[in-house]
GUVO-355537 format. One record per atom (N, C-alpha, C): residue number from 1; residue in three letters; atom name; x negated, y, z. Coordinates in nm, 2 decimals. Each point is the difference from the previous one (the first is absolute). Example, Ala and Ser with C-alpha at 12.3 -4.5 7.8 and 13.67 -1.06 7.14 Angstrom:
2
{1,"ala","N",{-1.32,-0.57,0.78}}
{1,"ala","CA",{0.09,0.12,0.00}}
{1,"ala","C",{-0.09,0.12,0.00}}
{2,"ser","N",{0.04,0.11,-0.07}}
{2,"ser","CA",{-0.09,0.11,0.00}}
{2,"ser","C",{0.08,0.11,0.08}}
END
This chain:
146
{1,"met","N",{5.18,1.79,0.05}}
{1,"met","CA",{-0.12,0.02,0.12}}
{1,"met","C",{-0.07,-0.14,0.00}}
{2,"lys","N",{0.07,-0.11,0.02}}
{2,"lys","CA",{-0.04,-0.12,0.00}}
{2,"lys","C",{-0.13,-0.03,-0.12}}
{3,"lys","N",{0.07,0.03,-0.12}}
{3,"lys","CA",{-0.13,-0.04,-0.07}}
{3,"lys","C",{-0.12,0.06,-0.01}}
{4,"arg","N",{-0.01,0.14,0.07}}
{4,"arg","CA",{-0.10,0.07,0.05}}
{4,"arg","C",{-0.10,-0.07,0.08}}
{5,"gly","N",{0.06,-0.06,0.12}}
{5,"gly","CA",{-0.09,-0.07,0.08}}
{5,"gly","C",{0.00,-0.14,-0.03}}
{6,"ile","N",{0.03,-0.05,-0.11}}
{6,"ile","CA",{-0.08,-0.13,-0.06}}
{6,"ile","C",{-0.09,0.08,-0.09}}
{7,"glu","N",{0.02,0.09,-0.07}}
{7,"glu","CA",{-0.11,-0.01,-0.04}}
{7,"glu","C",{-0.12,0.05,0.07}}
{8,"ile","N",{0.00,0.09,0.10}}
{8,"ile","CA",{-0.10,0.02,0.11}}
{8,"ile","C",{-0.09,-0.10,0.05}}
{9,"val","N",{0.11,-0.14,0.04}}
{9,"val","CA",{-0.04,-0.10,0.07}}
{9,"val","C",{-0.10,-0.07,-0.16}}
{10,"val","N",{0.04,-0.02,-0.10}}
{10,"val","CA",{-0.05,-0.06,-0.12}}
{10,"val","C",{-0.15,0.05,-0.03}}
{11,"gly","N",{0.02,0.17,0.02}}
{11,"gly","CA",{-0.15,0.06,-0.02}}
{11,"gly","C",{-0.11,-0.04,0.08}}
{12,"leu","N",{0.04,-0.01,0.15}}
{12,"leu","CA",{-0.08,-0.01,0.13}}
{12,"leu","C",{-0.07,-0.14,-0.03}}
{13,"phe","N",{0.08,-0.08,-0.05}}
{13,"phe","CA",{-0.03,-0.18,-0.03}}
{13,"phe","C",{-0.12,0.03,-0.11}}
{14,"val","N",{0.03,0.05,-0.14}}
{14,"val","CA",{-0.12,0.03,-0.06}}
{14,"val","C",{-0.08,0.05,0.02}}
{15,"leu","N",{-0.02,0.12,0.10}}
{15,"leu","CA",{-0.10,0.08,0.03}}
{15,"leu","C",{-0.11,-0.09,0.12}}
{16,"ala","N",{0.10,-0.10,0.06}}
{16,"ala","CA",{-0.03,-0.07,0.10}}
{16,"ala","C",{-0.10,-0.15,-0.11}}
{17,"gly","N",{0.05,-0.04,-0.07}}
{17,"gly","CA",{-0.06,-0.09,-0.08}}
{17,"gly","C",{-0.14,0.04,-0.07}}
{18,"val","N",{0.03,0.13,-0.08}}
{18,"val","CA",{-0.10,0.07,-0.03}}
{18,"val","C",{-0.13,0.00,0.09}}
{19,"gly","N",{0.07,0.06,0.14}}
{19,"gly","CA",{-0.13,0.01,0.08}}
{19,"gly","C",{-0.10,-0.17,0.02}}
{20,"cys","N",{0.10,-0.06,0.03}}
{20,"cys","CA",{-0.08,-0.13,0.03}}
{20,"cys","C",{-0.08,-0.07,-0.13}}
{21,"leu","N",{0.02,0.02,-0.13}}
{21,"leu","CA",{-0.05,-0.02,-0.08}}
{21,"leu","C",{-0.12,0.03,0.00}}
{22,"ile","N",{-0.02,0.14,0.03}}
{22,"ile","CA",{-0.08,0.10,-0.03}}
{22,"ile","C",{-0.14,-0.08,0.16}}
{23,"tyr","N",{0.06,0.04,0.04}}
{23,"tyr","CA",{-0.07,-0.09,0.17}}
{23,"tyr","C",{-0.09,-0.11,-0.03}}
{24,"ile","N",{0.10,-0.10,-0.05}}
{24,"ile","CA",{-0.04,-0.13,-0.06}}
{24,"ile","C",{-0.12,0.01,-0.11}}
{25,"ser","N",{0.01,0.05,-0.05}}
{25,"ser","CA",{-0.10,0.05,-0.15}}
{25,"ser","C",{-0.15,0.06,0.09}}
{26,"leu","N",{0.04,0.07,0.10}}
{26,"leu","CA",{-0.15,0.07,0.05}}
{26,"leu","C",{-0.05,-0.11,0.06}}
{27,"val","N",{0.08,-0.06,0.10}}
{27,"val","CA",{-0.06,-0.13,0.07}}
{27,"val","C",{-0.05,-0.10,-0.10}}
{28,"leu","N",{0.08,-0.08,-0.07}}
{28,"leu","CA",{-0.09,-0.08,-0.10}}
{28,"leu","C",{-0.11,0.06,-0.08}}
{29,"gly","N",{-0.01,0.14,-0.06}}
{29,"gly","CA",{-0.10,0.04,-0.04}}
{29,"gly","C",{-0.11,0.04,0.09}}
{30,"gln","N",{0.02,-0.02,0.14}}
{30,"gln","CA",{-0.11,0.02,0.08}}
{30,"gln","C",{-0.06,0.15,-0.04}}
{31,"val","N",{0.10,0.10,0.01}}
{31,"val","CA",{-0.04,0.13,0.00}}
{31,"val","C",{-0.03,0.03,0.13}}
{32,"gly","N",{0.03,-0.04,0.12}}
{32,"gly","CA",{-0.03,0.01,0.11}}
{32,"gly","C",{0.06,0.15,0.12}}
{33,"trp","N",{0.09,0.04,-0.02}}
{33,"trp","CA",{0.06,0.12,0.03}}
{33,"trp","C",{0.05,-0.05,0.10}}
{34,"phe","N",{0.08,-0.11,0.04}}
{34,"phe","CA",{0.06,-0.02,0.07}}
{34,"phe","C",{-0.09,-0.08,0.16}}
{35,"gly","N",{-0.06,0.05,0.08}}
{35,"gly","CA",{-0.06,-0.07,0.10}}
{35,"gly","C",{-0.11,-0.11,-0.03}}
{36,"ser","N",{-0.06,-0.03,-0.07}}
{36,"ser","CA",{-0.13,-0.06,-0.07}}
{36,"ser","C",{-0.10,0.11,0.03}}
{37,"lys","N",{-0.11,-0.02,0.07}}
{37,"lys","CA",{-0.12,0.07,0.05}}
{37,"lys","C",{-0.04,-0.07,-0.03}}
{38,"glu","N",{-0.12,0.08,-0.07}}
{38,"glu","CA",{-0.13,-0.09,-0.11}}
{38,"glu","C",{-0.14,0.07,0.05}}
{39,"tyr","N",{-0.09,-0.05,-0.04}}
{39,"tyr","CA",{-0.12,0.11,-0.01}}
{39,"tyr","C",{-0.10,-0.04,-0.12}}
{40,"asp","N",{-0.05,0.09,-0.05}}
{40,"asp","CA",{-0.05,-0.04,-0.14}}
{40,"asp","C",{-0.19,-0.02,0.04}}
{41,"leu","N",{-0.05,-0.12,-0.04}}
{41,"leu","CA",{-0.14,-0.03,-0.09}}
{41,"leu","C",{-0.03,-0.02,-0.12}}
{42,"his","N",{-0.15,0.03,-0.01}}
{42,"his","CA",{-0.03,-0.02,-0.13}}
{42,"his","C",{-0.12,-0.08,0.01}}
{43,"ala","N",{-0.01,-0.05,-0.15}}
{43,"ala","CA",{-0.06,-0.11,-0.04}}
{43,"ala","C",{-0.05,0.00,-0.10}}
{44,"lys","N",{-0.14,-0.01,-0.04}}
{44,"lys","CA",{-0.07,0.04,-0.17}}
{44,"lys","C",{0.01,-0.15,-0.04}}
{45,"phe","N",{-0.01,-0.04,-0.12}}
{45,"phe","CA",{0.01,-0.15,-0.06}}
{45,"phe","C",{-0.11,0.07,-0.13}}
{46,"asp","N",{-0.06,-0.11,-0.07}}
{46,"asp","CA",{-0.08,-0.01,-0.10}}
{46,"asp","C",{0.13,-0.03,-0.13}}
{47,"asn","N",{0.08,-0.06,0.00}}
{47,"asn","CA",{0.09,-0.05,-0.08}}
{47,"asn","C",{0.13,-0.04,0.09}}
{48,"ile","N",{0.10,0.03,-0.04}}
{48,"ile","CA",{0.15,0.00,0.04}}
{48,"ile","C",{0.12,-0.06,-0.10}}
{49,"glu","N",{-0.08,-0.07,-0.11}}
{49,"glu","CA",{0.09,-0.03,-0.12}}
{49,"glu","C",{0.14,-0.10,0.06}}
{50,"gly","N",{0.14,0.08,-0.01}}
{50,"gly","CA",{0.10,-0.06,0.05}}
{50,"gly","C",{0.03,0.02,0.09}}
{51,"leu","N",{-0.03,0.05,0.06}}
{51,"leu","CA",{0.03,0.07,0.17}}
{51,"leu","C",{0.12,0.13,-0.03}}
{52,"leu","N",{0.09,0.00,0.03}}
{52,"leu","CA",{0.10,0.09,-0.01}}
{52,"leu","C",{0.08,0.09,0.09}}
{53,"phe","N",{0.03,0.12,-0.03}}
{53,"phe","CA",{0.03,0.08,0.11}}
{53,"phe","C",{0.13,-0.05,0.07}}
{54,"gly","N",{-0.02,0.00,0.16}}
{54,"gly","CA",{0.09,-0.10,0.07}}
{54,"gly","C",{0.02,-0.16,0.03}}
{55,"ala","N",{-0.13,-0.03,-0.05}}
{55,"ala","CA",{-0.03,-0.12,0.04}}
{55,"ala","C",{-0.01,-0.01,0.14}}
{56,"thr","N",{0.01,-0.12,0.05}}
{56,"thr","CA",{0.02,-0.04,0.15}}
{56,"thr","C",{-0.17,-0.02,0.05}}
{57,"val","N",{-0.03,0.01,0.14}}
{57,"val","CA",{-0.10,0.00,0.04}}
{57,"val","C",{0.01,-0.04,0.12}}
{58,"glu","N",{-0.08,-0.13,0.04}}
{58,"glu","CA",{0.06,-0.15,0.06}}
{58,"glu","C",{-0.13,0.04,0.11}}
{59,"ile","N",{0.03,-0.09,0.12}}
{59,"ile","CA",{-0.09,-0.05,0.09}}
{59,"ile","C",{0.07,-0.15,0.05}}
{60,"ala","N",{-0.09,-0.07,-0.07}}
{60,"ala","CA",{0.03,-0.13,0.07}}
{60,"ala","C",{0.16,-0.10,-0.06}}
{61,"gly","N",{0.03,0.11,-0.08}}
{61,"gly","CA",{0.11,-0.07,-0.12}}
{61,"gly","C",{0.15,0.11,0.06}}
{62,"val","N",{-0.03,0.06,0.09}}
{62,"val","CA",{0.12,0.13,0.06}}
{62,"val","C",{-0.05,0.13,-0.09}}
{63,"gln","N",{0.10,0.06,-0.09}}
{63,"gln","CA",{0.00,0.14,-0.01}}
{63,"gln","C",{0.00,0.07,0.07}}
{64,"val","N",{-0.11,0.06,0.02}}
{64,"val","CA",{-0.04,0.15,0.09}}
{64,"val","C",{-0.01,0.14,-0.06}}
{65,"gly","N",{0.04,-0.01,-0.11}}
{65,"gly","CA",{-0.02,0.14,-0.11}}
{65,"gly","C",{0.02,-0.04,-0.16}}
{66,"arg","N",{-0.05,0.10,-0.03}}
{66,"arg","CA",{0.02,-0.02,-0.18}}
{66,"arg","C",{-0.05,0.12,-0.05}}
{67,"val","N",{-0.05,-0.01,-0.13}}
{67,"val","CA",{-0.08,0.04,-0.08}}
{67,"val","C",{0.06,0.21,-0.01}}
{68,"arg","N",{-0.04,0.13,0.02}}
{68,"arg","CA",{0.05,0.07,0.02}}
{68,"arg","C",{-0.02,0.07,-0.11}}
{69,"gly","N",{-0.14,0.00,-0.08}}
{69,"gly","CA",{-0.07,0.03,-0.08}}
{69,"gly","C",{-0.12,-0.04,-0.03}}
{70,"ile","N",{-0.05,0.06,-0.16}}
{70,"ile","CA",{-0.11,-0.04,-0.10}}
{70,"ile","C",{-0.05,0.11,-0.06}}
{71,"glu","N",{-0.11,0.02,0.04}}
{71,"glu","CA",{-0.06,0.11,-0.07}}
{71,"glu","C",{-0.12,-0.05,-0.05}}
{72,"leu","N",{-0.09,0.07,-0.10}}
{72,"leu","CA",{-0.13,-0.04,-0.03}}
{72,"leu","C",{-0.10,0.15,0.02}}
{73,"val","N",{-0.09,-0.10,0.11}}
{73,"val","CA",{-0.07,0.16,0.07}}
{73,"val","C",{-0.15,-0.08,0.01}}
{74,"glu","N",{-0.08,0.07,-0.08}}
{74,"glu","CA",{-0.16,-0.01,-0.04}}
{74,"glu","C",{-0.01,-0.16,-0.03}}
{75,"asp","N",{0.10,-0.01,-0.16}}
{75,"asp","CA",{-0.04,-0.12,-0.07}}
{75,"asp","C",{0.06,-0.14,0.11}}
{76,"gln","N",{0.05,0.02,0.12}}
{76,"gln","CA",{0.11,-0.07,0.05}}
{76,"gln","C",{0.12,-0.01,0.02}}
{77,"ala","N",{0.08,-0.12,0.02}}
{77,"ala","CA",{0.10,0.04,0.04}}
{77,"ala","C",{0.04,0.00,0.13}}
{78,"glu","N",{0.07,0.11,0.05}}
{78,"glu","CA",{0.02,0.06,0.15}}
{78,"glu","C",{0.14,-0.04,0.05}}
{79,"val","N",{0.02,-0.11,0.03}}
{79,"val","CA",{0.16,-0.05,0.04}}
{79,"val","C",{0.03,0.05,0.15}}
{80,"thr","N",{0.12,0.05,0.01}}
{80,"thr","CA",{0.04,0.06,0.13}}
{80,"thr","C",{0.11,-0.10,0.04}}
{81,"leu","N",{-0.06,-0.03,0.12}}
{81,"leu","CA",{0.12,-0.13,0.11}}
{81,"leu","C",{0.07,0.09,0.08}}
{82,"ala","N",{0.15,-0.05,-0.02}}
{82,"ala","CA",{0.09,0.03,0.09}}
{82,"ala","C",{0.01,-0.09,0.11}}
{83,"ile","N",{-0.05,0.02,0.16}}
{83,"ile","CA",{-0.01,-0.13,0.07}}
{83,"ile","C",{0.11,0.07,0.12}}
{84,"lys","N",{0.08,-0.13,0.01}}
{84,"lys","CA",{0.12,0.05,0.12}}
{84,"lys","C",{-0.05,0.03,0.14}}
{85,"ala","N",{0.05,0.08,0.03}}
{85,"ala","CA",{-0.05,0.04,0.18}}
{85,"ala","C",{-0.01,-0.09,0.06}}
{86,"gly","N",{-0.09,-0.05,0.09}}
{86,"gly","CA",{0.00,-0.08,0.12}}
{86,"gly","C",{-0.08,-0.11,-0.05}}
{87,"val","N",{-0.03,0.00,-0.13}}
{87,"val","CA",{-0.12,-0.09,-0.06}}
{87,"val","C",{-0.14,0.06,0.01}}
{88,"glu","N",{-0.12,-0.02,0.10}}
{88,"glu","CA",{-0.10,0.04,-0.03}}
{88,"glu","C",{-0.13,-0.06,-0.05}}
{89,"leu","N",{-0.05,0.04,-0.03}}
{89,"leu","CA",{-0.11,0.00,-0.08}}
{89,"leu","C",{-0.14,0.02,0.01}}
{90,"asp","N",{-0.08,-0.08,0.01}}
{90,"asp","CA",{-0.15,0.03,0.07}}
{90,"asp","C",{-0.06,0.06,-0.12}}
{91,"asn","N",{-0.14,0.02,0.00}}
{91,"asn","CA",{-0.05,0.10,-0.09}}
{91,"asn","C",{-0.08,-0.08,-0.06}}
{92,"glu","N",{0.00,-0.17,0.02}}
{92,"glu","CA",{-0.07,-0.10,-0.08}}
{92,"glu","C",{0.09,-0.06,-0.10}}
{93,"val","N",{0.13,0.03,0.00}}
{93,"val","CA",{0.10,-0.11,-0.06}}
{93,"val","C",{-0.05,-0.01,-0.15}}
{94,"ile","N",{0.02,-0.13,-0.04}}
{94,"ile","CA",{0.02,-0.01,-0.14}}
{94,"ile","C",{0.10,0.03,-0.09}}
{95,"cys","N",{-0.01,0.06,-0.13}}
{95,"cys","CA",{0.12,0.01,-0.08}}
{95,"cys","C",{-0.03,-0.04,-0.15}}
{96,"ser","N",{0.09,-0.10,0.01}}
{96,"ser","CA",{-0.06,-0.11,-0.14}}
{96,"ser","C",{0.15,-0.01,-0.08}}
{97,"ile","N",{-0.01,0.01,-0.13}}
{97,"ile","CA",{0.08,-0.01,-0.14}}
{97,"ile","C",{0.03,-0.15,0.02}}
{98,"arg","N",{0.11,-0.02,0.00}}
{98,"arg","CA",{0.05,-0.17,-0.01}}
{98,"arg","C",{0.11,-0.04,-0.11}}
{99,"thr","N",{0.01,-0.09,-0.04}}
{99,"thr","CA",{0.13,0.01,-0.11}}
{99,"thr","C",{0.08,-0.12,0.06}}
{100,"lys","N",{0.12,0.03,0.02}}
{100,"lys","CA",{0.12,-0.12,0.03}}
{100,"lys","C",{-0.02,-0.07,-0.10}}
{101,"gly","N",{-0.02,-0.15,0.01}}
{101,"gly","CA",{0.00,-0.12,-0.11}}
{101,"gly","C",{-0.07,0.01,-0.08}}
{102,"val","N",{-0.02,-0.06,-0.10}}
{102,"val","CA",{-0.08,0.01,-0.11}}
{102,"val","C",{-0.02,0.10,-0.10}}
{103,"ile","N",{0.16,0.03,-0.03}}
{103,"ile","CA",{0.03,0.15,-0.07}}
{103,"ile","C",{0.10,0.12,0.06}}
{104,"gly","N",{-0.03,-0.02,0.12}}
{104,"gly","CA",{0.09,0.09,0.07}}
{104,"gly","C",{-0.03,0.12,0.05}}
{105,"glu","N",{0.10,0.07,0.06}}
{105,"glu","CA",{-0.05,0.17,0.02}}
{105,"glu","C",{-0.11,-0.02,0.11}}
{106,"lys","N",{-0.09,0.13,-0.04}}
{106,"lys","CA",{-0.12,0.02,0.07}}
{106,"lys","C",{0.07,0.11,0.14}}
{107,"phe","N",{-0.12,-0.03,0.12}}
{107,"phe","CA",{0.07,0.05,0.11}}
{107,"phe","C",{-0.14,0.04,0.09}}
{108,"leu","N",{0.04,0.03,0.12}}
{108,"leu","CA",{-0.18,0.06,0.07}}
{108,"leu","C",{0.03,-0.10,0.11}}
{109,"arg","N",{-0.14,-0.07,0.04}}
{109,"arg","CA",{0.02,-0.08,0.11}}
{109,"arg","C",{-0.10,0.09,0.11}}
{110,"leu","N",{0.02,0.00,0.13}}
{110,"leu","CA",{-0.07,0.09,0.09}}
{110,"leu","C",{-0.05,-0.17,0.08}}
{111,"glu","N",{-0.13,0.01,0.04}}
{111,"glu","CA",{-0.04,-0.08,0.05}}
{111,"glu","C",{-0.05,0.08,0.15}}
{112,"pro","N",{0.06,-0.01,0.12}}
{112,"pro","CA",{-0.10,0.09,0.11}}
{112,"pro","C",{-0.11,-0.05,0.05}}
{113,"gly","N",{-0.10,0.07,0.04}}
{113,"gly","CA",{-0.14,-0.01,0.00}}
{113,"gly","C",{-0.01,0.05,0.18}}
{114,"gly","N",{-0.13,-0.01,0.05}}
{114,"gly","CA",{-0.03,0.01,0.15}}
{114,"gly","C",{0.01,0.15,0.04}}
{115,"gly","N",{-0.02,0.09,-0.08}}
{115,"gly","CA",{-0.05,0.14,0.02}}
{115,"gly","C",{0.11,0.05,0.13}}
{116,"glu","N",{-0.08,0.11,0.06}}
{116,"glu","CA",{0.01,0.06,0.09}}
{116,"glu","C",{0.10,0.12,0.00}}
{117,"lys","N",{-0.04,0.05,-0.09}}
{117,"lys","CA",{0.12,0.13,-0.07}}
{117,"lys","C",{0.12,-0.03,-0.04}}
{118,"val","N",{0.09,0.04,0.00}}
{118,"val","CA",{0.16,0.01,-0.06}}
{118,"val","C",{0.00,0.11,-0.09}}
{119,"leu","N",{0.04,-0.07,-0.12}}
{119,"leu","CA",{0.02,0.10,-0.09}}
{119,"leu","C",{0.13,0.06,0.01}}
{120,"lys","N",{-0.02,0.17,-0.06}}
{120,"lys","CA",{0.11,0.07,0.04}}
{120,"lys","C",{0.04,0.06,-0.16}}
{121,"asp","N",{0.12,0.08,0.00}}
{121,"asp","CA",{0.04,0.06,-0.11}}
{121,"asp","C",{-0.09,0.07,-0.06}}
{122,"gly","N",{-0.03,-0.03,-0.18}}
{122,"gly","CA",{-0.10,0.06,-0.05}}
{122,"gly","C",{-0.13,-0.07,-0.02}}
{123,"asp","N",{-0.01,-0.09,0.10}}
{123,"asp","CA",{-0.16,-0.06,0.00}}
{123,"asp","C",{0.00,-0.11,-0.12}}
{124,"ser","N",{-0.08,-0.05,-0.02}}
{124,"ser","CA",{-0.08,-0.08,-0.13}}
{124,"ser","C",{-0.04,-0.10,0.05}}
{125,"ile","N",{0.07,-0.10,-0.05}}
{125,"ile","CA",{-0.07,-0.16,0.00}}
{125,"ile","C",{-0.12,0.00,-0.11}}
{126,"thr","N",{-0.11,-0.09,0.12}}
{126,"thr","CA",{-0.12,0.04,-0.14}}
{126,"thr","C",{-0.01,-0.16,-0.03}}
{127,"glu","N",{0.01,-0.14,0.10}}
{127,"glu","CA",{-0.04,-0.14,-0.14}}
{127,"glu","C",{0.17,0.02,-0.05}}
{128,"thr","N",{-0.04,-0.02,-0.17}}
{128,"thr","CA",{0.11,-0.05,-0.05}}
{128,"thr","C",{-0.08,-0.08,-0.12}}
{129,"val","N",{0.11,-0.12,-0.04}}
{129,"val","CA",{-0.04,-0.10,-0.10}}
{129,"val","C",{0.12,0.03,-0.13}}
{130,"ser","N",{-0.08,0.03,-0.08}}
{130,"ser","CA",{0.06,0.00,-0.16}}
{130,"ser","C",{0.08,-0.11,-0.05}}
{131,"gly","N",{0.09,0.01,-0.04}}
{131,"gly","CA",{0.09,-0.14,-0.06}}
{131,"gly","C",{-0.12,-0.01,-0.08}}
{132,"val","N",{0.04,-0.19,-0.05}}
{132,"val","CA",{-0.03,-0.05,-0.10}}
{132,"val","C",{0.07,-0.04,-0.10}}
{133,"asp","N",{-0.03,0.05,-0.12}}
{133,"asp","CA",{0.04,0.02,-0.12}}
{133,"asp","C",{0.01,-0.21,-0.02}}
{134,"ile","N",{0.09,-0.05,-0.08}}
{134,"ile","CA",{0.04,-0.15,-0.03}}
{134,"ile","C",{-0.06,0.02,-0.15}}
{135,"met","N",{0.04,0.13,-0.08}}
{135,"met","CA",{-0.07,-0.01,-0.11}}
{135,"met","C",{-0.09,-0.04,-0.05}}
{136,"asp","N",{-0.14,0.09,0.10}}
{136,"asp","CA",{-0.12,0.01,0.04}}
{136,"asp","C",{-0.04,-0.13,0.01}}
{137,"leu","N",{0.09,-0.06,0.08}}
{137,"leu","CA",{-0.09,-0.17,0.06}}
{137,"leu","C",{0.02,-0.05,-0.12}}
{138,"val","N",{0.12,-0.03,-0.07}}
{138,"val","CA",{0.03,-0.10,-0.13}}
{138,"val","C",{-0.12,0.06,-0.08}}
{139,"ser","N",{0.01,0.09,-0.05}}
{139,"ser","CA",{-0.11,0.04,-0.09}}
{139,"ser","C",{-0.14,-0.06,0.03}}
{140,"gln","N",{-0.04,0.06,0.10}}
{140,"gln","CA",{-0.12,-0.10,0.09}}
{140,"gln","C",{-0.03,-0.15,-0.06}}
{141,"phe","N",{0.13,-0.06,0.07}}
{141,"phe","CA",{0.00,-0.15,0.00}}
{141,"phe","C",{0.01,-0.05,-0.16}}
{142,"val","N",{0.04,0.08,-0.09}}
{142,"val","CA",{0.00,-0.04,-0.13}}
{142,"val","C",{-0.14,0.04,-0.05}}
{143,"his","N",{-0.05,0.10,0.01}}
{143,"his","CA",{-0.13,0.00,-0.09}}
{143,"his","C",{-0.13,-0.04,0.13}}
{144,"gly","N",{0.02,-0.07,0.07}}
{144,"gly","CA",{-0.09,-0.08,0.09}}
{144,"gly","C",{-0.06,0.08,0.08}}
{145,"asp","N",{0.05,0.11,0.04}}
{145,"asp","CA",{-0.10,0.09,0.09}}
{145,"asp","C",{0.04,-0.01,0.20}}
{146,"val","N",{0.06,-0.10,-0.01}}
{146,"val","CA",{0.05,-0.04,0.14}}
{146,"val","C",{-0.11,-0.10,0.05}}
END
């Protein structure tokens, strides 16, 4: 009978460990099932080269969201941004694609405007600035088109 009790305790310990691993995986993977409230905004760009799913969205260097989805809509890239609840953005916010460092990863930078209307879930950001392609700049410099 004593052996059976030890087996039950070990089994419960293993189940608790697996549960903790699943929880940590979901939190680090930013799945958003555990109390993270977000709302979606949409932004259209002519070119999002290098921007990936899950990229950060920042205001003044502080992460306020992430890229939730990227689709092609009418020859433009439509990016869905998941913004943390409590972050209010006005209708004149500017969304631009930036690069961390010289060859770093791409992220979205939001610059608040002075609009009166606050964007709600499902609204669109109308002012966008596409990313700069470094290879195009180098090509223009090499060929004297600068």
